[in-house]
N, C-alpha and C positions, 0 to 999 in steps of 0.2 A: 273226381267224385267221390271219391274213398274217403280222399285227406277231406274234402269240405262235410261229408257224414260224419267220420270221426271227432270234427271240432264242433259240429253242431251239439252231438250227443254228450261231449264232454261238457259243453254249454249246459246241457240240461241237467245233467248230474251235479254240477255244480249249484244250477239254482236250486235244485231239491234241498242239496245238503244244506247250503247257507240260510236259505230264508224259510221263515216258518210257511207253513201252508195258509194261504187268503186268497179271495178272487184275483187280486192283481198277480200273485205267483203262480195260480192257476194258468191263467190267461197267458203268461210268458212261457211257462213249460209247456202247455200245448200248440203254443206257435214255434218254441223250438225243435217241439216232435214233428211237427208237419215239416218243415224245411227239412229237417233229416230223412223224413220218409221220402219227399220226393228227392233226394238225391240218390237213398236207397234204389227205388224205382228208376232212376235214369240209369244207374247203372246196371240194370238187370234187365232193361228192355231188349238189350242185344242177347237176350238167353241169359238166364240167372234162376237159380232155386228150383227149378223145374215147371216154373209159371210161363205160358206165354208172354208174347211180349205186349200183343192187345190187352192183357190183364195188369199188366205193368205199369202201361199209358192210364188205364184207369186209376189205378192207384195213385200214379204223379197227379195226374191232372184234378182228383179229388181232394188231396193233399193242399195244392196250391191253392183251390177255389176256395178254400176256408178262411185262405191269409188276410184278405180284405176286410172281411167281418171283422174277424177276430183283431185286425189292426185297431179297429175304429173303434170295438170295443175297449182295446186297452186305452184307448187316448181317454175316454170318459173314466176307465178305472182309476187312471193317475190322479185325477183330482176327484175322487169319490162321487162321480155323478152314476145316478140310477138308470136303468135300461128303460129306451124312450122309442118312440117311433121310429127313429131312423135306424136306431140298430135294430130294430124287428125287420124293417124293410131291408136291410142286410143280409140278415140269416135267410131270409125268406126269398130273395135273389139269390143267394148261395144254394138254396135247397133247388131251385130249377137247374142249375148248372150241374148240381150233384147226381140230380136225376137224370138229364144227358147224359153226361160222362159216365155214370155208372151202370146206366141200362140201355142204352142204344145202341143198336147194333150199328148205327150207320154213322156215327160221331167220327171214328179215328178211320181214315181210309188208309195206313201207312207209317211208316217212321225210317229215318235214316240214321245209322249209325255214324255220326262222325270224327274226325280225331280229335277236337275239340269240344265237340256240342253234339248233343241230340237234338234231330229235328223231328218233330212229333205233328203229322200230317193229319189236320183234322178238315172236315168236308166242309168247302165252301158253301156258303160265306159265313159259317160256323165259327172258325179262326177268328177273322176280322170283328166279329160282335162280341165275342167273349174278352178279347182284348182292349175292347172300347171299354165294355163294363170292368175291367180290371183295371184299368188306370184312372178310369173315373171314379172309382171308391178309394183308390191311393189317394189321387188330389184330393178327395174332398176328406182324407182322414188328416192330410196336413192342412189344408185349412182350417180344419177344426181344430187341431194342435193352436194355429196361432191364434185362433179366436178365444182359447182358453188363456194364452199366455196374457191377452191384453185385458180378459176378464175376472182370472183365478189369482187366489193366493198365490204371492211369488216364491214360495217353499216349493211350488210344482212347476215353476219354469223350466229346470235344469231336465227334469224328466222330462217333459215337453219338448223342450229343444233338441234334445236326444232322440227322440221320436222323428220328427223332421229329419234332421241331420240323417239317420238309420234308414229312412225312405231313401232321400237322395242320392244315398252311398250305393244303392243298387240301379235306382232309375236314371241317373245321371249319365252313369257309365255307358250302360245298355245302351241309351237312347244314341249317344257318341258312337260307341260302335257301329249303330243301325244306321247313320248317316254317312257313316266312313266306307261302311262294306256294306251298301244297300240285300245282299243277296245274304247277310244272317238276319235277315228279320223272322223267316222262318225257324230260326233258333231261338226266337227271343223266352221263351220260359227257363228254357237250358241256362243260356245265357246270363238272365236276370237272375237266377237261384242260384247260379255260381256266386254274382256277385251279393247276394242277400247274406251271407255268411259276415258280411259286414253290417248288414242289421242285424243280425245275432249278438253280435259284439255289443252294439249299442243297447240291448235289450237287458244285457247283463251287467255293464259296466256302468251305461249311463241310465235306465229307466230303474231297475229292482235297488239301486240303492235309495230309493225313497223309503221303500219298503222298512228297510232298517230304523229311516227315522222315524217312521211310524210309531214302529214298536217301542223306540224307546221313548218319544214322548208320551206313550200311554204307561209307561214305567215311571215316568217324574212325579213326585210330589205334587200334588195339588197346593 
């Protein structure tokens, strides 16, 4: 968890240093920040920095709850699309879940500090509903990226492909582990966000270079 946190913080620092602030840079930086915050929260769930485990659980879940909407918007931003009703719906649904995780006293029923991952225990059927919602927006984002690959300018294709690959790099391994070891289903957030460091790498190495190309194209004489 600490190693993952350090990698994601380093990627965040590199992004802010390497690229001029823009809507795409801002979204990438926020996404990297929340990935790192989850790792920090996960590490401290078993007691750290003077805060109760319940508080860290809330911090962790709020941080990952924002990621699907950020990813959906990031895909639009790659091709320069403005905010639309689907993005608004994504953030509205995020707001509902944040209200539950941030303020409900009954959302979390406990936690387990495992050797390899943390199990956040959510009140039934809250956990199941949350992950159906979560995976639905991740899949919607991948389908949106595929749609843009078919309909947008070819210069955006590499970044859109990186978005799809990045999502696959943490969704597929998590799914394989859950199938092979069904007892790991309760640790999905921890396992998924462990693999999500690969998504963080694709943001920096696969998506953000398009921002450099945009800046260079603006500087070219007409």
